[in-house]
C-alpha positions as CSV (number, residue, x, y, z in Angstrom):
1,X,0.0,0.0,0.0
2,X,1.3,3.5,-0.9
3,X,0.4,6.6,1.0
4,X,1.1,10.1,-0.4
5,X,0.7,13.3,1.6
6,X,-0.8,16.1,-0.4
7,X,-0.8,18.6,2.4
8,X,-2.7,19.5,5.6
9,X,-4.8,16.3,6.2
10,X,-5.1,15.3,2.6
11,X,-3.7,11.9,1.5
12,X,-3.8,9.7,-1.5
13,X,-4.0,6.0,-0.6
14,X,-3.3,3.3,-3.3
15,X,-3.8,-0.4,-3.0
16,X,-4.3,-3.1,-5.7
17,X,-4.9,-0.5,-8.4
18,X,-7.5,1.3,-6.3
19,X,-7.0,4.9,-5.3
20,X,-8.7,6.8,-2.5
21,X,-8.3,10.5,-1.6
22,X,-8.8,11.5,2.0
23,X,-9.8,14.9,3.3
24,X,-9.1,17.1,0.2
25,X,-9.1,20.9,0.9
26,X,-10.6,23.7,-1.1
27,X,-8.4,25.8,-3.3
28,X,-6.7,28.7,-1.4
29,X,-8.2,27.5,1.9
30,X,-5.0,26.3,3.6
31,X,-2.3,29.0,3.5
32,X,0.7,28.0,1.4
33,X,-0.6,24.8,-0.1
34,X,-1.0,24.1,-3.8
35,X,-4.5,23.1,-5.1
36,X,-5.4,19.4,-5.0
37,X,-6.0,18.0,-8.4
38,X,-6.3,14.2,-8.3
39,X,-8.1,11.3,-10.0
40,X,-9.4,8.6,-7.8
41,X,-11.9,5.8,-7.4
42,X,-13.3,7.3,-4.2
43,X,-13.1,10.3,-1.8
44,X,-13.7,10.2,1.9
45,X,-14.0,13.2,4.2
46,X,-13.8,13.1,8.0
47,X,-16.1,16.1,8.4
48,X,-17.7,18.9,6.5
49,X,-15.2,21.8,6.9
50,X,-13.7,23.3,3.7
51,X,-10.2,22.3,4.6
52,X,-11.3,18.7,4.6
53,X,-14.4,18.2,2.3
54,X,-13.5,19.5,-1.2
55,X,-14.8,16.5,-3.1
56,X,-15.1,18.6,-6.3
57,X,-11.3,18.9,-6.6
58,X,-11.1,15.1,-7.2
59,X,-12.0,13.6,-10.5
60,X,-13.6,10.2,-10.1
61,X,-12.6,7.5,-12.5
62,X,-15.2,6.4,-15.1
63,X,-14.1,2.8,-15.0
64,X,-13.7,2.1,-11.3
65,X,-11.6,-0.7,-10.0
66,X,-13.2,-3.0,-7.4
67,X,-12.4,-1.7,-3.9
68,X,-10.0,-3.9,-1.9
69,X,-10.9,-2.1,1.3
70,X,-13.1,-3.1,4.3
71,X,-13.8,0.2,6.0
72,X,-14.6,0.7,9.7
73,X,-15.9,4.1,10.9
74,X,-15.4,5.4,14.4
75,X,-17.5,8.4,15.3
76,X,-15.7,11.0,17.4
77,X,-15.7,14.8,18.0
78,X,-13.9,17.7,16.5
79,X,-13.5,19.3,20.0
80,X,-13.3,18.4,23.7
81,X,-17.0,19.4,24.3
82,X,-18.8,16.7,22.3
83,X,-19.0,18.8,19.2
84,X,-20.4,21.9,20.7
85,X,-17.6,24.0,19.1
86,X,-16.9,22.2,15.8
87,X,-19.2,19.3,15.4
88,X,-18.5,15.6,14.6
89,X,-15.4,13.9,13.3
90,X,-15.2,10.4,11.6
91,X,-12.1,8.2,12.0
92,X,-11.8,5.6,9.2
93,X,-9.8,2.4,9.3
94,X,-9.1,0.9,5.8
95,X,-8.2,-2.8,5.7
96,X,-7.1,-4.2,2.3
97,X,-6.4,-7.7,3.7
98,X,-2.7,-7.0,4.1
99,X,-2.5,-3.6,5.8
100,X,-4.8,-1.8,8.3
101,X,-4.4,2.0,8.0
102,X,-6.4,4.7,9.9
103,X,-7.0,8.4,9.1
104,X,-8.0,10.2,12.3
105,X,-9.4,13.3,10.5
106,X,-9.7,16.4,12.8
107,X,-9.8,14.4,16.0
108,X,-10.3,16.9,18.9
109,X,-11.3,14.7,21.8
110,X,-9.9,11.9,23.9
111,X,-11.1,8.5,22.8
112,X,-13.2,6.0,24.7
113,X,-11.4,2.7,25.8
114,X,-13.3,0.7,23.2
115,X,-12.3,3.1,20.4
116,X,-8.7,2.9,21.5
117,X,-9.0,-0.9,21.2
118,X,-10.3,-0.6,17.7
119,X,-7.2,1.3,16.7
120,X,-4.7,-1.2,18.0
121,X,-2.7,-3.3,15.5
122,X,-2.5,-0.6,12.8
123,X,0.2,-0.7,10.2
124,X,-0.1,3.0,9.8
125,X,-2.0,6.0,11.2
126,X,-2.4,9.5,9.9
127,X,-2.8,11.7,13.0
128,X,-3.3,15.4,13.6
129,X,-0.7,17.0,15.9
130,X,-1.1,20.8,15.6
131,X,-3.6,21.5,18.3
132,X,-6.1,24.4,18.5
133,X,-8.6,22.7,16.1
134,X,-7.5,19.2,17.0
135,X,-5.6,17.2,19.6
136,X,-2.1,18.7,20.1
137,X,1.4,17.2,20.0
138,X,1.3,15.9,23.6
139,X,-2.2,14.4,23.2
140,X,-1.2,12.8,19.9
141,X,1.9,11.2,21.6
142,X,-0.3,9.8,24.4
143,X,-2.7,8.3,21.8
144,X,0.2,6.8,19.8
145,X,1.6,5.2,22.9
146,X,-1.8,3.7,23.6
147,X,-2.4,2.2,20.2
148,X,1.2,1.5,19.1
149,X,0.9,1.6,15.3
150,X,3.9,0.5,13.2
151,X,4.0,3.8,11.2
152,X,2.8,7.1,12.5
153,X,2.4,9.9,9.9
154,X,1.8,13.3,11.5
155,X,-0.5,15.8,9.7
156,X,-2.5,19.0,10.3
157,X,0.5,21.1,11.5
158,X,2.1,24.3,10.5
159,X,5.2,24.3,8.4
160,X,7.7,27.1,7.6
161,X,5.6,28.2,4.6
162,X,2.2,26.6,4.9
163,X,-0.6,26.0,7.4
164,X,-2.7,28.0,9.8
165,X,-0.9,30.4,12.2
166,X,-2.8,29.1,15.2
167,X,-1.7,25.5,15.0
168,X,1.6,24.0,16.2
169,X,4.6,22.9,14.3
170,X,5.8,19.5,13.5
171,X,8.8,19.5,15.8
172,X,6.5,20.0,18.8
173,X,5.4,16.5,18.1
174,X,8.6,14.9,16.8
175,X,10.6,16.2,19.8
176,X,8.4,13.9,21.9
177,X,9.0,10.8,19.8
178,X,11.7,8.2,19.2
179,X,12.5,6.7,15.8
180,X,11.6,9.7,13.7
181,X,12.4,8.9,10.0
182,X,12.5,11.8,7.5
183,X,11.6,10.8,4.0
184,X,12.9,12.7,0.9
185,X,9.5,13.0,-0.7
186,X,5.8,12.9,0.2
187,X,5.1,9.2,-0.3
188,X,5.7,6.1,1.7
189,X,5.2,2.5,0.6
190,X,4.2,0.1,3.4
191,X,5.9,-3.2,3.7
192,X,5.9,-6.0,6.2
193,X,9.4,-5.4,7.4
194,X,9.1,-1.7,8.4
195,X,10.2,-1.0,11.9
196,X,8.0,1.1,14.2
197,X,8.6,4.8,13.3
198,X,7.3,8.3,13.0
199,X,7.4,8.9,9.2
200,X,7.9,12.6,8.3
201,X,6.8,13.2,4.7
202,X,7.9,16.3,2.8
203,X,5.7,18.1,0.3
204,X,7.1,18.5,-3.2
């Protein structure tokens, strides 16, 4: 399975010839990021905010490949007050029969014990770390320690030339972590021999 970070919380996930786009953002909505222009078999959005729900920027394939994924949804909140500030958030776990991968969307609350159990045994997790709108770096580290994924991919943070001013930077999270691996590009190919790591992807 191949995961490609397109910026903010937007990822392209490819498995067995099937392509999914997760949480695409509207043009000019996230400072410093290029527009998303992708072709895919499916689009999934964790919630209906414009930096996560721009389905129209993705062209759906005419001849769709059969999906290899079994999808589990975990309904959570975008804030710490049961959605009173920002509404709901949907975590999705994608299982292609070889790998289990979760995208946590704009998770803003602590998870219930049974939700944590559902997230154990992941091959990869895409997790927000920037705070303000989502869990912050310390909360993300606590969750990662609880669920112990093989590969952790941080998202929804502020870089030197992109992202919202009010959210935190990547190093606020990575400074808390061991085994941080910086990749030269914005893609990672999962394989059965990867050691546990925090994978830092770089936008092109």
